[in-house]
N, C-alpha and C positions, 0 to 999 in steps of 0.2 A: 874143861870146854864143852869136853863127848861126854864125860857125867853130867855135866850141869844141865846141858840144853841135849842131850838126843833123845829125851820125853817128849820135848816143844817138838822137834821138828823133827819126829814119827808121824806124829801128831796131823799135820800140813800133809806128809807125805803120805797118810792113810787116807784122809779128806778129798786128794785128788781120786788116788789110785785106786781105796775100796778095794789093797787087795793087799797081806801084811809082807810075805815076801819083797815083791815089788814096794814097799815101805823102806822095810830097812834099807833096801840095793840105795833107796834117792837119798836117804839119808846120808849112807856112808857117803854118795859120791858131793852131798851136799858139807861136811861136813869135810872133804878130800878140794875140792874147787875153796871154802874158807880160806883151808892153810894157805892152801899157793896165791891165793887172791891178801892177804892178812900186808904186804908192802904194800896193798895199796890202797887199803882201811881208809878211812876218814875221820875216826871218832867221833860219827855222826848214829848213836844210839845201836849200839852192838847186835844186842838180839832180832831187831828188826831190818838191821841189815841181811843177816843169817834166815831169818824167816823167808825175805823174799833169796833170798838162792834156794832155797830148801823145795819152796812152792818152784823156782823155773828147771830144778832139777824133776820135780817127780813132773809134770806137766812135761818136759822132754821125752823122760817116759810112756809118760801114757801118748802121746804124738805117735812114737816107736809104738804098738801096740798096736794104732790106730790102724798102723800102712800093714800090722803081717794080716798075712791072709789070716781070714776063720778060720779056725781050729775046732775039729769037734773037742771037748772035754766031756771027762766022762763023768759021770754024776757024785759020787765016789772022792775025783778029786775036787769039785768044786765046794762041796760039802768042807773039807779041810780046809778050803781059804775063807771061810764063812768065816768072819769075828765072834767069835767067843761071848758072853753074855756079858761074865767079865771085864773087859771092855766097859762096857756099854755103864756098868755099874761105876768103874774103873776113873770114866767116862762124865760120869751124872757127881760124883762126887769132887774129883773140881773144878767142876767150875760150881758148886754149893760151894764150898770154899771161898775161891773168884769171891762171886757175889758176896758171902760174907766180910771177905776183905775188902773190897769197894765199900763198904757198907758202910764199915767205919773208917772207910780214907774221905768218904763225902763225908762223915758228921765232920772233922775236922776243921771243913772247910766255911770263911766267913758266911752267916746266915744267907746275906741274901742274896752268896753264889748257891749255897747251898739250897735253899729254897725250889731256887730258877730248873736247876740242874736235876734235882727231885724231881720238877713236874714235869720238862720238858723227855727225859731220857728214863728214868726211871714207873712217870707213868701214862707216858707215851700220849702225853698233852701236846696239841697244839700250840704254834703263839697266838690265833686265836682266840681257845682256852683260853689259856693262859692269861691275856690281857685280861678278856671278861670280867675275870674271876679273882683275874689282885686291881680290875678297876684304874690299870694304866694302857698309856697308848701301844701301840703294838710294836713303834719305832721301838719304844722303852723298852718293852720284852724284848725285842733282835740287840737291843747295845747290853743288858744285861747277863742275856747268854752268852756275847762276843768278852765282854771283862769274865765269865763265870769260868768261861775256857782260856783267856787265858790269863786268870791267877792261877788255873790248872798247869797251864807248858810251864810255866814259870818257878809253880815250887813243888811238884812231881816228878819225881824222877824215872826214869822208865827199869831204871837197876833194882829200884823197893820192888819192882814187880817178878821178879825171875822168879 
C-alpha cells in the first residue's frame, strides 16, 4: 500500500507544507493512521479516504508550525529546503500524463456526454455559452451535464485512476 500511494500522499502533504522533510513526516503519519483506521474503513473509495487522512495530517503539522515562535532560519538552511527543479519537472510530467489519460477516457464517452463534458470542463465554457452554441435551452444544458456526470460516476471506477 505504501509503495502504491507514497508519491500521491507526499504530494498532498507537500502542497500544504511546502517543505519536503515535513511532508515526508506527514506522509508517514498518514500511513500509520490509515493502518490504525483500517477496521473502520467502509469500502468507499480508498484513494479518497487516504487523501483526506494525508491532508488532515499535513494540516495538523502546519498548525503546529504556526504555533511555534518565529525562528531565525539560516539562509543556507532555507536554500536546502527549496524543492529542486526536478520536482517541478516530475509534477509537470505527471500532470501531462494525467491529461492524456483523461482525454482518452473522455474519448470513450457516448457522443452526447463527450460534447458537453468537453465544452464545460475542457474548453471552460459557461452554461449560457453552450446553450447558445448548441441552440438548446439552458435547462437542457444543465440536464445533459448532470446526465454526463452521472454516467461517469456509474462507469468509471476510482481504481482506474491510480
